C-alpha positions in Angstrom: 0.0 0.0 0.0 1.5 3.4 -1.1 1.1 6.6 0.9 -1.9 7.8 -1.1 -3.7 4.6 -0.6 -2.9 4.7 3.1 -4.3 8.3 3.4 -7.5 7.3 1.5 -7.9 4.3 3.7 -7.6 6.4 6.9 -10.0 9.0 5.3 -12.6 6.3 4.7 -12.3 4.9 8.2 -12.7 8.3 9.8 -15.7 9.0 7.5 -17.4 5.8 8.6 -16.7 6.6 12.3 -18.3 10.1 12.0 -21.1 9.0 9.7 -22.0 6.1 12.0 -22.7 8.5 14.9 -26.3 9.4 14.1 -29.8 9.6 15.5 -33.2 10.8 14.4 -32.8 14.3 15.8 -29.5 15.0 14.2 -30.7 13.5 10.9 -33.2 16.4 10.7 -30.9 19.0 12.2 -27.9 18.3 9.9 -30.1 18.0 6.8 -31.6 21.4 7.4 -28.3 22.9 8.5 -26.6 21.8 5.3 -29.2 23.6 3.2 -27.9 26.8 1.5 -31.2 28.6 1.4 -31.8 28.6 5.1 -28.8 31.0 5.6 -30.1 33.8 3.3 -31.2 35.9 6.3 -27.7 35.7 7.7 -26.1 36.8 4.4 -28.6 39.6 4.1 -27.7 40.7 7.7 -24.0 40.9 6.8 -24.8 42.9 3.7 -27.0 45.2 5.7 -24.4 45.9 8.4 -21.7 46.6 5.9 -24.0 49.0 4.0 -25.1 50.6 7.3 -21.6 51.5 8.3 -20.1 52.3 4.8 -23.0 53.4 2.7 -21.9 53.9 -0.9 -18.4 52.5 -0.3 -19.9 49.3 1.0 -20.2 48.0 -2.6 -16.5 47.1 -2.6 -16.7 45.0 0.5 -19.9 43.3 -0.6 -18.4 42.6 -4.0 -15.4 41.0 -2.4 -17.6 38.7 -0.4 -19.6 37.8 -3.5 -16.4 37.2 -5.4 -15.0 35.0 -2.7 -18.1 32.7 -2.7 -18.3 32.6 -6.5 -14.6 31.7 -6.8 -14.8 29.0 -4.1 -17.9 27.6 -5.6 -16.7 27.5 -9.2 -13.2 26.4 -8.5 -14.4 23.5 -6.3 -17.3 22.5 -8.5 -16.3 23.2 -12.1 -12.5 22.7 -11.8 -11.3 20.5 -9.0 -14.2 18.0 -8.8 -14.2 17.4 -12.5 -10.4 17.1 -12.6 -9.9 14.8 -9.5 -13.2 12.9 -10.0 -13.2 11.3 -6.5 -16.6 9.7 -5.9 -18.6 10.9 -3.0 -19.0 8.2 -0.3 -22.7 8.3 -1.1 -22.0 7.4 -4.7 -19.6 4.6 -3.9 -21.4 1.3 -4.2 -18.9 -0.5 -2.1 -20.1 1.5 0.9 -23.8 0.9 0.3 -24.2 -1.5 3.2 -22.4 0.6 5.8 -23.1 4.3 5.0 -25.9 6.3 6.6 -27.9 8.4 4.1 -30.5 11.0 5.2 -33.7 11.5 3.2 -32.2 9.7 0.2 -29.9 12.7 -0.3 -26.7 11.7 -2.1 -25.4 14.9 -3.8 -23.6 14.9 -7.1 -21.2 12.3 -8.4 -17.9 13.7 -7.3 -17.0 15.1 -3.9 -13.4 16.5 -3.7 -13.3 19.2 -2.7 -16.4 20.1 -0.7 -18.0 23.3 -2.1 -20.0 23.7 1.2 -16.7 23.8 3.2 -15.0 26.1 0.7 -17.9 28.5 0.6 -18.6 28.7 4.3 -15.0 28.9 5.5 -14.2 31.4 2.7 -17.1 33.6 3.7 -16.4 33.2 7.4 -12.7 34.2 7.1 -13.3 37.1 4.8 -16.2 38.5 6.7 -14.4 38.2 10.0 -11.4 40.0 8.6 -13.7 42.8 7.5 -15.7 43.0 10.7 -12.8 42.4 13.1 -15.2 41.4 15.9 -14.2 38.6 18.2 -17.8 37.5 19.0 -18.7 37.4 15.3 -15.6 35.5 14.4 -16.3 32.8 17.0 -19.9 32.4 15.9 -19.3 32.5 12.1 -16.5 29.9 12.3 -18.6 27.7 14.5 -21.3 27.9 11.8 -18.8 27.0 9.1 -17.5 24.1 11.2 -20.9 22.6 11.8 -21.8 23.0 8.1 -18.6 21.1 7.2 -19.3 18.4 9.8 -22.9 18.1 8.5 -21.6 17.1 5.0 -19.8 14.1 6.6 -22.7 13.3 8.8 -25.0 13.2 5.7 -22.7 10.8 4.0 -21.9 13.0 1.0 -18.2 13.9 1.8 -15.1 12.3 3.2 -13.1 14.3 5.9 -10.4 14.8 3.2 -13.0 16.5 1.0 -13.8 18.8 3.8 -10.1 19.6 4.6 -9.5 20.4 0.9 -12.6 22.7 0.8 -11.4 24.5 3.9 -8.0 25.1 2.4 -9.5 26.4 -0.8 -11.9 28.7 1.1 -9.1 30.1 3.3 -6.8 30.9 0.4 -9.6 32.4 -1.7 -10.6 34.6 1.2 -7.1 35.8 1.7 -6.8 36.5 -2.0 -10.0 38.6 -2.0 -8.9 40.3 1.3 -5.5 41.1 -0.3 -7.2 42.8 -3.2 -9.2 45.0 -0.9 -6.2 45.7 1.3 -4.2 46.8 -1.8 -6.8 49.1 -3.4 -9.1 50.1 -0.5 -6.8 50.1 2.6 -8.5 53.1 4.3 -11.9 51.4 3.8 -10.8 48.4 5.8 -8.9 50.3 8.5 -11.9 52.4 9.3 -14.3 49.4 9.5 -14.1 48.1 13.1 -17.0 46.9 15.2 -16.9 47.2 19.0 -16.8 43.8 20.7 -20.5 43.5 21.1 -23.0 41.2 19.5 -23.5 42.3 15.9 -26.8 42.0 14.0 -25.2 39.3 11.8 -24.2 37.3 14.9 -27.7 37.6 16.4 -29.3 36.5 13.1 -27.0 33.5 12.9 -27.6 32.5 16.5 -31.4 32.8 16.0 -31.2 30.8 12.8 -29.3 28.0 14.4 -31.7 27.9 17.4 -34.6 27.8 15.0 -33.2 24.8 13.2 -32.7 23.1 16.6 -36.3 23.7 17.6 -37.6 22.7 14.1 -35.7 19.4 14.3 -37.5 18.6 17.6 -41.0 18.8 16.2 -40.9 18.2 12.5 
């Protein structure tokens, strides 16, 4: 067994360990948490706060966040996945008897790298660099981490897919931040929240709690 085969073997074993830890409540919770549309209020709150503090100049920061998400999504989906062509665990017939799938959801054919992990960690890092608020940073990275974990829980990504997605998200966020820093330095330097709970943090917390309550009753 060469090094790559050994890494893939460990990746599969870790996936089966995480994916095997499931129950009815978390099936519902992780399935909803993994949805992209449920986080629209959070994204809108971020945009609103940036506009509130920067008015017309906010367009540059908002465009940077949009660019970050678009780049992570397109690079992961259209470039890396199609090039590497690593099957998702949910699409690997050899795992059919041991994998836990929720609501019949299997995702697309290929899984490396995870677009969810790339998108959320990219957004989390770039937005936290813009806001520079410790509370927001902790909450938004917790959100990104749970989102990444949910993809393994649902059986659609290996841990290696998630790690690859996180790395892509981090480098893309740093790239977008570097562009702003180069051309709009004063805009970033004057954008500092006090260490209080921001609207974005509040909306994110409420959204997570709502998913938790929903998962109890539906």
